[in-house]
DSSP file (Angstrom, degrees, kcal/mol; ACC not computed):
  #  RESIDUE AA STRUCTURE BP1 BP2  ACC     N-H-->O    O-->H-N    N-H-->O    O-->H-N    TCO  KAPPA ALPHA  PHI   PSI    X-CA   Y-CA   Z-CA
    1    1 A M     >        0   0    0      0, 0.0     4,-2.2     0, 0.0     5,-0.2   0.000 360.0 360.0 360.0 -22.3   13.5   -9.0   35.7
    2    2 A R  H  >  +     0   0    0      1,-0.2     4,-2.0     2,-0.2     5,-0.1   0.864 360.0  52.7 -70.8 -31.0   10.1  -10.6   36.5
    3    3 A C  H  > S+     0   0    0      2,-0.2     4,-2.5     1,-0.2    -1,-0.2   0.940 108.9  48.8 -65.2 -46.4    8.6   -9.5   33.3
    4    4 A K  H  > S+     0   0    0      1,-0.2     4,-2.4     2,-0.2    -2,-0.2   0.891 111.1  50.7 -59.7 -41.5   11.4  -11.0   31.2
    5    5 A E  H  X S+     0   0    0     -4,-2.2     4,-2.4     2,-0.2    -1,-0.2   0.927 112.1  47.1 -63.8 -44.3   11.1  -14.4   33.1
    6    6 A L  H  X S+     0   0    0     -4,-2.0     4,-2.5     1,-0.2    -2,-0.2   0.909 112.3  50.4 -69.6 -37.0    7.3  -14.5   32.6
    7    7 A Y  H  X S+     0   0    0     -4,-2.5     4,-2.8     1,-0.2    -1,-0.2   0.918 112.0  47.4 -65.4 -41.3    7.9  -13.6   28.8
    8    8 A L  H  X S+     0   0    0     -4,-2.4     4,-1.5     2,-0.2    -1,-0.2   0.886 113.0  49.9 -69.5 -37.0   10.5  -16.5   28.5
    9    9 A K  H  X S+     0   0    0     -4,-2.4     4,-1.4     2,-0.2     3,-0.3   0.940 111.6  45.6 -63.2 -51.0    8.2  -18.8   30.2
   10   10 A F  H  X S+     0   0    0     -4,-2.5     4,-0.9     1,-0.2     3,-0.3   0.899 112.7  52.3 -51.7 -49.2    5.3  -17.9   28.0
   11   11 A S  H  X S+     0   0    0     -4,-2.8     4,-0.5     1,-0.2    -1,-0.2   0.804 102.3  59.5 -66.3 -31.5    7.6  -18.2   24.9
   12   12 A S  H >X S+     0   0    0     -4,-1.5     3,-1.3    -3,-0.3     4,-0.6   0.887 101.4  54.8 -74.4 -35.7    8.7  -21.7   26.0
   13   13 A Y  H >< S+     0   0    0     -4,-1.4     3,-0.6    -3,-0.3     4,-0.5   0.778  95.6  67.7 -59.4 -27.7    5.0  -22.8   25.8
   14   14 A G  H >X S+     0   0    0     -4,-0.9     4,-0.8     1,-0.2     3,-0.6   0.739  89.2  64.9 -67.0 -22.8    4.9  -21.6   22.2
   15   15 A N  H <X S+     0   0    0     -3,-1.3     4,-0.7    -4,-0.5     3,-0.4   0.876  95.9  57.4 -66.1 -34.5    7.4  -24.4   21.3
   16   16 A Y  H << S+     0   0    0     -3,-0.6     4,-0.3    -4,-0.6    -1,-0.2   0.687 108.3  44.6 -68.6 -18.9    4.8  -26.9   22.2
   17   17 A A  H <> S+     0   0    0     -3,-0.6     4,-2.9    -4,-0.5    -1,-0.2   0.580  91.2  88.0-100.4 -15.0    2.3  -25.4   19.7
   18   18 A K  H  X S+     0   0    0     -4,-0.8     4,-2.5    -3,-0.4     5,-0.2   0.948  92.7  39.3 -55.5 -53.3    4.9  -25.1   16.9
   19   19 A D  H  X S+     0   0    0     -4,-0.7     4,-1.5     1,-0.2   117,-0.3   0.770 116.1  50.3 -77.5 -20.0    4.4  -28.6   15.4
   20   20 A A  H  > S+     0   0    0     -4,-0.3     4,-2.6     2,-0.2    -1,-0.2   0.896 111.1  49.7 -70.0 -39.3    0.7  -28.7   15.8
   21   21 A A  H  X S+     0   0    0     -4,-2.9     4,-2.2     1,-0.2    -2,-0.2   0.876 110.9  49.2 -73.3 -34.2    0.6  -25.3   14.1
   22   22 A L  H  X S+     0   0    0     -4,-2.5     4,-2.5    -5,-0.2    -1,-0.2   0.912 111.2  51.2 -62.9 -41.4    2.9  -26.7   11.2
   23   23 A L  H  X S+     0   0    0     -4,-1.5     4,-2.4     2,-0.2     5,-0.2   0.935 112.1  44.2 -57.3 -52.9    0.6  -29.7   10.9
   24   24 A L  H  X S+     0   0    0     -4,-2.6     4,-2.3     1,-0.2    -1,-0.2   0.862 114.6  50.7 -66.1 -37.0   -2.6  -27.6   10.7
   25   25 A A  H  X S+     0   0    0     -4,-2.2     4,-2.5    -5,-0.2     5,-0.2   0.933 112.0  48.2 -68.4 -43.7   -0.9  -25.1    8.2
   26   26 A R  H  X S+     0   0    0     -4,-2.5     4,-2.5     1,-0.2     5,-0.2   0.901 113.8  44.4 -65.3 -43.3    0.2  -28.0    6.0
   27   27 A L  H  X S+     0   0    0     -4,-2.4     4,-2.2     2,-0.2    -1,-0.2   0.919 115.2  49.4 -73.6 -37.0   -3.2  -29.7    6.0
   28   28 A T  H  X S+     0   0    0     -4,-2.3     4,-2.6    -5,-0.2    -2,-0.2   0.926 114.7  44.4 -61.4 -46.5   -5.0  -26.4    5.3
   29   29 A L  H  X S+     0   0    0     -4,-2.5     4,-1.9     2,-0.2    -1,-0.2   0.848 110.0  53.0 -70.2 -36.0   -2.7  -25.5    2.5
   30   30 A A  H  X S+     0   0    0     -4,-2.5     4,-1.6    -5,-0.2    -1,-0.2   0.926 111.3  49.9 -63.9 -42.1   -2.8  -28.9    1.0
   31   31 A Y  H >X S+     0   0    0     -4,-2.2     4,-0.9    -5,-0.2     3,-0.6   0.949 107.6  53.0 -55.7 -49.1   -6.7  -28.5    1.0
   32   32 A G  H 3< S+     0   0    0     -4,-2.6    -1,-0.2     1,-0.2    -2,-0.2   0.886 110.4  46.6 -53.9 -40.4   -6.4  -25.2   -0.6
   33   33 A F  H 3X S+     0   0    0     -4,-1.9     4,-1.9     1,-0.1    -1,-0.2   0.787  98.4  75.1 -77.9 -20.2   -4.3  -26.7   -3.5
   34   34 A Y  H <X S+     0   0    0     -4,-1.6     4,-3.0    -3,-0.6     3,-0.4   0.957  94.8  44.2 -59.9 -60.6   -6.7  -29.7   -4.0
   35   35 A T  H  X S+     0   0    0     -4,-0.9     4,-3.5     1,-0.2     5,-0.3   0.932 114.8  48.8 -52.2 -54.1   -9.6  -27.9   -5.8
   36   36 A P  H  > S+     0   0    0      0, 0.0     4,-1.9     0, 0.0    -1,-0.2   0.859 114.5  47.1 -52.1 -36.9   -7.3  -25.8   -8.2
   37   37 A A  H  X S+     0   0    0     -4,-1.9     4,-2.0    -3,-0.4    -2,-0.2   0.890 114.1  45.9 -78.9 -34.3   -5.3  -29.0   -9.1
   38   38 A M  H  X S+     0   0    0     -4,-3.0     4,-2.6    -5,-0.2     5,-0.3   0.957 112.3  51.2 -65.5 -47.6   -8.5  -31.1   -9.6
   39   39 A N  H  X S+     0   0    0     -4,-3.5     4,-1.1    -5,-0.3    -2,-0.2   0.930 112.0  48.0 -59.0 -43.5  -10.1  -28.3  -11.7
   40   40 A K  H  < S+     0   0    0     -4,-1.9     3,-0.4    -5,-0.3     7,-0.3   0.910 113.7  44.7 -61.9 -42.6   -6.9  -28.2  -13.8
   41   41 A W  H >< S+     0   0    0     -4,-2.0     3,-0.6     1,-0.2    -1,-0.2   0.716 106.3  62.8 -74.2 -24.9   -6.7  -32.0  -14.4
   42   42 A S  H 3< S+     0   0    0     -4,-2.6    -1,-0.2     1,-0.2    -2,-0.2   0.827 126.3  10.7 -72.6 -26.4  -10.5  -32.1  -15.1
   43   43 A D  T >X S+     0   0    0     -4,-1.1     4,-1.6    -3,-0.4     3,-1.0  -0.294  75.3 158.1-145.6  57.6  -10.1  -29.9  -18.2
   44   44 A I  H <> S+     0   0    0     -3,-0.6     4,-2.0     1,-0.3     5,-0.1   0.745  72.8  57.0 -63.9 -25.3   -6.4  -29.6  -18.8
   45   45 A D  H 3> S+     0   0    0      2,-0.2     4,-1.6     1,-0.2    -1,-0.3   0.840 106.3  50.0 -76.1 -26.5   -6.7  -28.7  -22.5
   46   46 A S  H <> S+     0   0    0     -3,-1.0     4,-2.1     2,-0.2    -2,-0.2   0.833 109.6  52.7 -76.5 -31.8   -8.9  -25.7  -21.6
   47   47 A V  H  X S+     0   0    0     -4,-1.6     4,-3.4    -7,-0.3     5,-0.2   0.927 107.2  52.5 -57.0 -48.8   -6.2  -24.6  -18.9
   48   48 A A  H  X S+     0   0    0     -4,-2.0     4,-2.5     1,-0.2     5,-0.2   0.915 111.2  46.0 -62.3 -42.5   -3.5  -24.8  -21.6
   49   49 A V  H  X S+     0   0    0     -4,-1.6     4,-3.6     2,-0.2     5,-0.4   0.901 113.7  47.9 -60.1 -42.1   -5.6  -22.5  -23.8
   50   50 A W  H  X>S+     0   0    0     -4,-2.1     5,-2.1     1,-0.2     4,-1.9   0.934 111.4  51.7 -68.0 -44.0   -6.3  -20.1  -21.0
   51   51 A F  H  <5S+     0   0    0     -4,-3.4     6,-2.7     3,-0.2     5,-0.3   0.932 121.4  32.6 -53.6 -47.6   -2.5  -20.2  -20.1
   52   52 A G  H  X5S+     0   0    0     -4,-2.5     4,-0.6     4,-0.2    -2,-0.2   0.965 127.5  33.9 -74.9 -53.8   -1.5  -19.3  -23.8
   53   53 A E  H  <5S+     0   0    0     -4,-3.6    -3,-0.2    -5,-0.2    -2,-0.2   0.824 130.6  24.2 -79.6 -32.8   -4.3  -17.2  -25.0
   54   54 A S  T  <5S+     0   0    0     -4,-1.9    -3,-0.2    -5,-0.4    -1,-0.1   0.810 133.6  30.6 -99.1 -41.7   -5.4  -15.2  -21.9
   55   55 A L  T  4<S-     0   0    0     -5,-2.1    -3,-0.2    -6,-0.2    -4,-0.1   0.669  90.8-133.1 -94.3 -20.3   -2.3  -15.2  -19.8
   56   56 A G     <  +     0   0    0     -4,-0.6    -4,-0.2    -6,-0.4    -5,-0.1   0.737  42.0 164.4  70.7  23.5    0.4  -15.4  -22.3
   57   57 A I        -     0   0    0     -6,-2.7    -1,-0.2    -7,-0.2    -2,-0.1  -0.584  39.3-118.2 -68.4 125.3    2.3  -18.1  -20.6
   58   58 A P  S    S+     0   0    0      0, 0.0     5,-0.2     0, 0.0    -1,-0.1  -0.375  93.4  13.7 -71.4 151.0    4.9  -19.7  -22.9
   59   59 A F  S  > S-     0   0    0      3,-0.1     4,-2.8     1,-0.1     3,-0.3   0.939  78.0-173.4  38.7  64.7    4.5  -23.3  -23.7
   60   60 A P  H  > S+     0   0    0      0, 0.0     4,-3.0     0, 0.0     5,-0.2   0.843  75.0  50.2 -56.2 -42.3    1.0  -23.3  -22.4
   61   61 A T  H  > S+     0   0    0      2,-0.2     4,-2.1     1,-0.2     5,-0.2   0.914 114.0  44.6 -64.4 -41.2    0.4  -27.1  -22.6
   62   62 A L  H  > S+     0   0    0     -3,-0.3     4,-2.3     1,-0.2    -1,-0.2   0.959 116.8  46.9 -70.1 -45.7    3.7  -28.0  -20.8
   63   63 A N  H  X S+     0   0    0     -4,-2.8     4,-3.2     2,-0.2     5,-0.3   0.874 108.5  53.7 -65.0 -34.0    3.1  -25.3  -18.2
   64   64 A A  H  X S+     0   0    0     -4,-3.0     4,-2.5    -5,-0.2     5,-0.2   0.953 114.0  43.3 -65.4 -46.3   -0.6  -26.3  -17.6
   65   65 A Y  H  X S+     0   0    0     -4,-2.1     4,-1.7    -5,-0.2    -2,-0.2   0.831 115.7  49.2 -63.6 -29.6    0.7  -30.0  -17.0
   66   66 A M  H  X S+     0   0    0     -4,-2.3     4,-2.2     2,-0.2    -2,-0.2   0.922 114.3  43.3 -77.0 -45.5    3.6  -28.7  -14.8
   67   67 A A  H  X S+     0   0    0     -4,-3.2     4,-2.4     2,-0.2     5,-0.3   0.950 117.3  46.8 -67.2 -49.8    1.3  -26.4  -12.7
   68   68 A A  H  X S+     0   0    0     -4,-2.5     4,-2.2    -5,-0.3    -2,-0.2   0.895 116.3  45.6 -54.6 -45.8   -1.5  -29.2  -12.4
   69   69 A S  H  X S+     0   0    0     -4,-1.7     4,-2.5    -5,-0.2     5,-0.3   0.916 112.8  48.5 -72.6 -43.1    1.2  -31.9  -11.5
   70   70 A T  H  X S+     0   0    0     -4,-2.2     4,-2.6     1,-0.2    -2,-0.2   0.913 113.3  47.3 -71.6 -35.5    3.0  -29.7   -9.0
   71   71 A E  H  X S+     0   0    0     -4,-2.4     4,-2.4     2,-0.2    -1,-0.2   0.956 115.1  46.0 -69.6 -46.2   -0.3  -28.7   -7.1
   72   72 A L  H  X S+     0   0    0     -4,-2.2     4,-1.8    -5,-0.3    -2,-0.2   0.875 115.7  46.4 -66.7 -36.7   -1.5  -32.4   -7.0
   73   73 A L  H  X S+     0   0    0     -4,-2.5     4,-2.8     2,-0.2     5,-0.3   0.902 110.5  53.8 -68.6 -46.5    1.9  -33.5   -5.8
   74   74 A G  H  X S+     0   0    0     -4,-2.6     4,-2.7    -5,-0.3     5,-0.5   0.895 105.8  52.6 -58.8 -44.9    1.9  -30.7   -3.3
   75   75 A V  H  X S+     0   0    0     -4,-2.4     4,-2.2     2,-0.2    -2,-0.2   0.969 114.3  44.7 -52.2 -56.2   -1.5  -31.9   -1.9
   76   76 A I  H  X S+     0   0    0     -4,-1.8     4,-2.3     1,-0.2    -2,-0.2   0.954 118.5  38.0 -47.2 -65.0    0.0  -35.3   -1.5
   77   77 A L  H  X>S+     0   0    0     -4,-2.8     5,-2.0     2,-0.2     4,-1.3   0.889 114.7  51.7 -67.2 -44.6    3.3  -34.5    0.0
   78   78 A L  H  <5S+     0   0    0     -4,-2.7    -1,-0.2    -5,-0.3    -2,-0.2   0.902 109.2  53.8 -66.2 -38.8    2.1  -31.5    2.3
   79   79 A T  H  <5S+     0   0    0     -4,-2.2    -2,-0.2    -5,-0.5    -1,-0.2   0.966 117.4  37.6 -57.7 -46.4   -0.7  -33.9    3.7
   80   80 A L  H  <5S-     0   0    0     -4,-2.3    58,-1.9    -5,-0.2    -1,-0.2   0.571 105.2-126.9 -76.1 -10.6    2.0  -36.4    4.5
   81   81 A G  T  <5 +     0   0    0     -4,-1.3    58,-2.4    56,-0.2     2,-0.5   0.850  58.8 149.4  58.2  39.5    4.5  -34.1    5.6
   82   82 A L  S   <S-     0   0    0     -5,-2.0    -1,-0.2    56,-0.2     5,-0.1  -0.921  70.3 -10.7-109.4 117.5    6.9  -35.7    3.1
   83   83 A F  S  > S+     0   0    0     -2,-0.5     4,-2.6    -3,-0.1     5,-0.3   0.905  83.3 165.8  52.5  45.9    9.7  -33.7    1.4
   84   84 A T  H  >  +     0   0    0     -3,-0.3     4,-1.4     1,-0.2    -2,-0.1   0.856  68.5  43.7 -59.9 -40.8    7.9  -30.7    2.8
   85   85 A R  H  > S+     0   0    0     62,-0.2     4,-0.7     2,-0.2    -1,-0.2   0.930 115.5  49.6 -66.5 -47.8   10.8  -28.3    2.2
   86   86 A L  H >4 S+     0   0    0      1,-0.2     3,-1.2     2,-0.2    -2,-0.2   0.930 111.3  45.1 -55.9 -52.7   11.4  -29.6   -1.2
   87   87 A I  H 3X S+     0   0    0     -4,-2.6     4,-1.8     1,-0.3     5,-0.2   0.819 102.6  68.8 -70.7 -30.3    7.9  -29.5   -2.5
   88   88 A S  H 3X S+     0   0    0     -4,-1.4     4,-1.6    -5,-0.3    -1,-0.3   0.791  92.1  61.6 -54.3 -27.4    7.4  -26.0   -1.1
   89   89 A I  H <X S+     0   0    0     -3,-1.2     4,-1.5    -4,-0.7     3,-0.5   0.979 106.4  38.7 -70.0 -60.0    9.8  -24.5   -3.6
   90   90 A P  H  > S+     0   0    0      0, 0.0     4,-1.8     0, 0.0    -1,-0.2   0.801 115.2  55.9 -64.6 -26.8    8.0  -25.4   -6.9
   91   91 A L  H  X S+     0   0    0     -4,-1.8     4,-1.9     2,-0.2    -2,-0.2   0.862 105.4  52.5 -71.1 -28.2    4.7  -24.5   -5.2
   92   92 A M  H  X S+     0   0    0     -4,-1.6     4,-2.0    -3,-0.5    -1,-0.2   0.880 107.0  51.3 -66.7 -36.6    6.1  -21.1   -4.4
   93   93 A V  H  X S+     0   0    0     -4,-1.5     4,-2.4     2,-0.2    -2,-0.2   0.854 108.5  51.7 -66.8 -39.5    7.0  -20.7   -8.0
   94   94 A V  H  X S+     0   0    0     -4,-1.8     4,-2.8     2,-0.2    -2,-0.2   0.907 111.1  49.3 -63.9 -41.2    3.3  -21.6   -9.0
   95   95 A M  H  X S+     0   0    0     -4,-1.9     4,-2.5     2,-0.2    -2,-0.2   0.920 109.7  48.8 -68.3 -42.3    2.2  -19.0   -6.5
   96   96 A V  H  X S+     0   0    0     -4,-2.0     4,-2.7     2,-0.2     5,-0.3   0.929 112.8  49.2 -59.5 -47.0    4.6  -16.3   -7.9
   97   97 A V  H  X S+     0   0    0     -4,-2.4     4,-2.8     2,-0.2     5,-0.4   0.969 112.1  49.0 -56.9 -56.1    3.3  -17.2  -11.5
   98   98 A A  H  X>S+     0   0    0     -4,-2.8     4,-2.3     1,-0.2     5,-1.7   0.861 112.2  48.6 -55.1 -40.2   -0.3  -16.9  -10.3
   99   99 A I  I  <>S+     0   0    0     -4,-2.5     5,-2.7     3,-0.2    -1,-0.2   0.940 116.3  39.7 -68.2 -49.0    0.3  -13.7   -8.7
  100  100 A T  I  <5S+     0   0    0     -4,-2.7    -2,-0.2    -5,-0.2     5,-0.2   0.899 125.7  35.9 -75.6 -36.3    2.1  -12.0  -11.6
  101  101 A T  I  <5S+     0   0    0     -4,-2.8    -3,-0.2    -5,-0.3    -2,-0.2   0.826 133.2  12.3 -88.2 -34.0   -0.3  -13.5  -14.4
  102  102 A V  I  <5S+     0   0    0     -4,-2.3    -3,-0.2    -5,-0.4    -2,-0.1   0.821 128.3  29.1-113.0 -41.3   -3.7  -13.6  -12.8
  103  103 A H  I > <S+     0   0    0     -5,-1.7     3,-2.3    -4,-0.1    12,-0.4   0.772  94.3  78.5-105.3 -28.4   -4.1  -11.6   -9.6
  104  104 A L  G > <S+     0   0    0     -5,-2.7     3,-1.7    -6,-0.3    11,-0.2   0.865  91.8  54.9 -49.9 -45.5   -1.6   -8.7   -9.5
  105  105 A G  G 3  S+     0   0    0      1,-0.3    -1,-0.3    -6,-0.2    -2,-0.1   0.564 102.7  59.7 -68.8 -12.3   -3.6   -6.4  -11.8
  106  106 A N  G <  S-     0   0    0     -3,-2.3    -1,-0.3     1,-0.4     3,-0.2   0.312 107.0-126.4 -98.9   7.8   -6.6   -6.8   -9.4
  107  107 A G    <   -     0   0    0     -3,-1.7     8,-2.3    -4,-0.2    -1,-0.4  -0.418  40.1 -51.6  81.6-157.1   -4.8   -5.4   -6.5
  108  108 A F  S    S+     0   0    0      6,-0.3     8,-1.6     7,-0.2    -1,-0.2   0.845  95.5  95.9 -90.8 -36.3   -4.4   -6.9   -3.1
  109  109 A S    > > -     0   0    0     -3,-0.2     5,-2.6     1,-0.2     3,-1.4  -0.321  62.0-144.4 -78.0 140.4   -7.9   -7.9   -1.8
  110  110 A A  G > 5S+     0   0    0      1,-0.2     3,-1.8     3,-0.2    -1,-0.2   0.789  99.1  67.3 -59.4 -31.4   -9.0  -11.4   -2.2
  111  111 A G  G 3 5S+     0   0    0      1,-0.3    -1,-0.2     2,-0.1    -2,-0.1   0.638 104.4  44.8 -69.2 -15.5  -12.6  -10.1   -2.7
  112  112 A D  G < 5S-     0   0    0     -3,-1.4    -1,-0.3    -6,-0.1    -2,-0.2   0.089 125.1-100.0-110.7  16.6  -11.4   -8.5   -6.0
  113  113 A N  T < 5S+     0   0    0     -3,-1.8    -7,-0.3     1,-0.1    -3,-0.2   0.852  75.3 156.2  67.3  25.5   -9.4  -11.6   -7.2
  114  114 A G      < -     0   0    0     -5,-2.6     3,-0.3    -8,-0.2    -6,-0.3  -0.019  59.5 -93.6 -78.4-171.0   -6.3   -9.8   -6.0
  115  115 A F  S  > S+     0   0    0     -8,-2.3     4,-1.9   -12,-0.4     5,-0.2   0.350  91.9 104.7 -87.7   9.3   -3.1  -11.4   -4.9
  116  116 A E  H  > S+     0   0    0     -8,-1.6     4,-2.3     1,-0.2    -1,-0.2   0.930  81.5  41.5 -59.7 -58.1   -3.9  -11.7   -1.2
  117  117 A I  H  > S+     0   0    0     -3,-0.3     4,-2.4     1,-0.2    -1,-0.2   0.921 115.3  48.4 -68.3 -42.2   -4.6  -15.4   -1.0
  118  118 A P  H  > S+     0   0    0      0, 0.0     4,-2.3     0, 0.0    -1,-0.2   0.839 111.1  54.6 -65.2 -23.5   -1.7  -16.6   -3.3
  119  119 A L  H  X S+     0   0    0     -4,-1.9     4,-2.5     2,-0.2    -2,-0.2   0.886 108.5  46.1 -66.9 -40.4    0.5  -14.3   -1.2
  120  120 A Y  H  X S+     0   0    0     -4,-2.3     4,-2.8     2,-0.2     5,-0.2   0.908 111.8  52.4 -69.8 -39.2   -0.5  -16.0    2.0
  121  121 A Y  H  X S+     0   0    0     -4,-2.4     4,-2.9     2,-0.2    -2,-0.2   0.949 109.6  49.2 -62.2 -44.3    0.0  -19.4    0.4
  122  122 A F  H  X S+     0   0    0     -4,-2.3     4,-2.4     1,-0.2     5,-0.2   0.933 111.3  50.3 -52.0 -50.6    3.6  -18.3   -0.6
  123  123 A L  H  X S+     0   0    0     -4,-2.5     4,-1.6     2,-0.2    -1,-0.2   0.909 108.9  49.5 -56.2 -46.8    4.2  -17.1    2.9
  124  124 A F  H  X S+     0   0    0     -4,-2.8     4,-2.1     1,-0.2     3,-0.4   0.957 110.9  52.8 -55.4 -49.3    3.0  -20.4    4.5
  125  125 A L  H  X S+     0   0    0     -4,-2.9     4,-2.3     1,-0.3    -2,-0.2   0.876 105.7  52.0 -55.6 -39.9    5.3  -22.2    1.9
  126  126 A L  H  X S+     0   0    0     -4,-2.4     4,-1.9     1,-0.2    -1,-0.3   0.833 107.7  53.9 -66.7 -27.1    8.4  -20.1    3.0
  127  127 A I  H  X S+     0   0    0     -4,-1.6     4,-2.4    -3,-0.4     5,-0.3   0.886 108.8  48.4 -72.2 -34.1    7.6  -21.1    6.6
  128  128 A F  H  X S+     0   0    0     -4,-2.1     4,-3.0     2,-0.2    -2,-0.2   0.919 109.9  51.7 -64.1 -43.4    7.7  -24.7    5.5
  129  129 A V  H  < S+     0   0    0     -4,-2.3    -2,-0.2     1,-0.2    -1,-0.2   0.899 117.5  40.0 -62.9 -37.9   11.0  -24.1    3.7
  130  130 A A  H  < S+     0   0    0     -4,-1.9    -2,-0.2    -5,-0.1    -1,-0.2   0.845 130.5  23.9 -75.6 -38.1   12.3  -22.6    6.8
  131  131 A N  H >< S-     0   0    0     -4,-2.4     3,-0.7     1,-0.2    -3,-0.2   0.469  93.1-140.0-114.5 -12.5   10.8  -25.0    9.5
  132  132 A G  T 3<  -     0   0    0     -4,-3.0    -1,-0.2    -5,-0.3    -2,-0.1  -0.272  49.3 -51.5  77.6-166.7   10.2  -28.2    7.6
  133  133 A G  T 3  S-     0   0    0     14,-0.4     3,-0.3     1,-0.2    -1,-0.2   0.518  80.9-131.7 -86.7  -1.5    7.0  -30.3    8.2
  134  134 A G    <   -     0   0    0     -3,-0.7     6,-0.5     1,-0.2     3,-0.3  -0.162  39.7 -48.3  78.6-176.3    7.4  -30.5   12.0
  135  135 A K  S    S+     0   0    0      1,-0.3     2,-1.2     5,-0.1    -1,-0.2   0.816 127.9  60.1 -72.5 -23.6    7.2  -33.2   14.4
  136  136 A F  S    S+     0   0    0   -117,-0.3     2,-0.3    -3,-0.3    -1,-0.3  -0.516  91.5  94.1 -98.8  67.4    4.0  -34.7   13.1
  137  137 A S  S  > S-     0   0    0     -2,-1.2     4,-1.6    -3,-0.3   -56,-0.2  -0.983  81.4-117.4-151.0 155.6    5.3  -35.4    9.6
  138  138 A L  H  > S+     0   0    0    -58,-1.9     4,-2.9    -2,-0.3     5,-0.4   0.826 111.8  67.2 -61.0 -32.9    6.9  -38.2    7.6
  139  139 A D  H  >>S+     0   0    0    -58,-2.4     4,-3.2     2,-0.2     5,-0.6   0.931 101.9  44.8 -51.3 -52.2    9.8  -36.1    7.2
  140  140 A R  H  >5S+     0   0    0     -6,-0.5     4,-1.8   -59,-0.2    -1,-0.2   0.908 114.7  46.6 -56.3 -47.8   10.6  -36.4   10.9
  141  141 A I  H  <5S+     0   0    0     -4,-1.6    -2,-0.2     2,-0.2    -1,-0.2   0.901 124.2  32.5 -72.7 -38.1   10.0  -40.1   11.1
  142  142 A I  H  <5S+     0   0    0     -4,-2.9    -2,-0.2     2,-0.1    -3,-0.2   0.943 133.0  27.6 -82.2 -53.5   12.1  -40.9    7.9
  143  143 A F  H  <5S-     0   0    0     -4,-3.2     3,-0.3    -5,-0.4    -3,-0.2   0.547 104.9-126.2-101.6 -13.1   14.8  -38.1    8.1
  144  144 A G    ><< -     0   0    0     -4,-1.8     3,-1.4    -5,-0.6    -1,-0.3  -0.450  46.9 -38.6 103.4-172.1   15.0  -37.4   11.9
  145  145 A E  T 3  S+     0   0    0      1,-0.3    -1,-0.2    -2,-0.1   -11,-0.1   0.836 129.0  54.7 -63.2 -37.3   14.7  -34.4   14.1
  146  146 A K  T 3         0   0    0     -3,-0.3    -1,-0.3     1,-0.2    -2,-0.1   0.362 360.0 360.0 -87.9   7.3   16.6  -32.0   11.8
  147  147 A S    <         0   0    0     -3,-1.4   -14,-0.4    -7,-0.1    -1,-0.2   0.442 360.0 360.0 -61.0 360.0   14.4  -32.6    9.0
């Protein structure tokens, strides 16, 4: 039983790290979305052409604006920890589209422009859907402990 007690004690300390981990993950992911969002907004017409001609995405102009807006809103909301669960869902959709249209054909490795990084982003976002923004978030301040 000693081993079980030690493990449970160790596990209880992990609860203290959860909220800090969620904060650091939110900030890291927000930073990761910042450059792609800014790049899209800096030349949205070229993005729309790329979406339509190279990637075959329907309604390329509309989808370019939607992707850029979703990413930029994601940067803001993830940084603040506001509506964390909600914004994670459209960001997950953006990652699925990125994986299927841009990265999948290149394999897994990020070094080959594969789907590794967008998959990691997707998994982080799934963690936010499941856990929310954590204690260090506006979600917690505004909506309470169960946010």
